DRENDO-359513 format. One record per residue (C-alpha): residue in three letters; z, y negated, x negated. Coordinates in steps of 0.001 Angstrom, whole numbers, plus 500000, padded with zeros to 6 digits. Last residue first. Example, Ala and Ser with C-alpha at 12.3 -4.5 7.8 and 13.67 -1.06 7.14 Angstrom:
SER507140501060486330 ALA507800504500487700 
***
This chain:
GLY828019034725344130 GLY826136035756347282 SER828289038855347615 MET825389041297347230 ALA823889039295344358 ARG827255039221342616 LEU827565042996342996 GLN824100043549341556 GLY824812041262338606 VAL828109043042337984 VAL826279046388338006 LYS823701045148335486 LYS826346043613333228 ALA828296046898333361 ALA825213048874332277 GLU824643046469329388 VAL828288046728328296 VAL828153050537328578 GLN825110050662326325 PRO826712048285323818 ILE829799050564323703 GLU828014053876323192 ASN827125053227319521 ALA830832052990318672 GLN831491056555319801 ASN833777057672322589 PHE835462061060322129 TRP838946059753321458 GLY838879057715324624 LEU837930054209325598 SER839048052319328652 PHE837329049629330630 TRP838778048178333828 ILE836615045887335904 CYS838533043032337410 SER838036041179340690 PHE840399043478342606 ALA843135042500340145 GLU842424038792340608 ILE842509039103344394 GLU845692041187344269 THR847336038520342113 MET847688039174338414 GLY851092039253336742 LEU850568041937334093 ALA852328044360336434 MET849517043757338968 LEU846957044653336318 VAL848813047886335564 HIS849260048712339258 SER845482048584339612 PRO844520047162342973 GLU844770049340346058 LEU842307051415347998 GLN843744053876350486 ASN842814057548350375 ALA846427058573351172 ASN846784060011347671 THR845952056545346371 VAL842537055363345255 ARG842358053015342313 VAL840217049934342215 GLU837424048394340125 SER836042051526338589 LEU833056051909336314 HIS832138055511335534 THR830069056674332582 GLN827638059560332134 LEU825419057083330293 ALA822224057700332243 HIS824170058287335442 CYS826105055007335476 LYS828579056073338152 ARG830074053476340425 MET833622053696341685 
***
């Protein structure tokens, strides 16, 4: 999980079980994705307290993190 400090937002690509093991989202797996596809996703969810003006900021922060991850993986 990566925290975007300026936005007080978290981006998560996996879930952690009680045994501290990483596994893909059970929701994405139930939608028919493979483990590789599920691990390649970034899950966004909005709550009652989110405001419309926050969404573009989160999108820009996510683009930055994705760019960093792609650079690290050579992709």
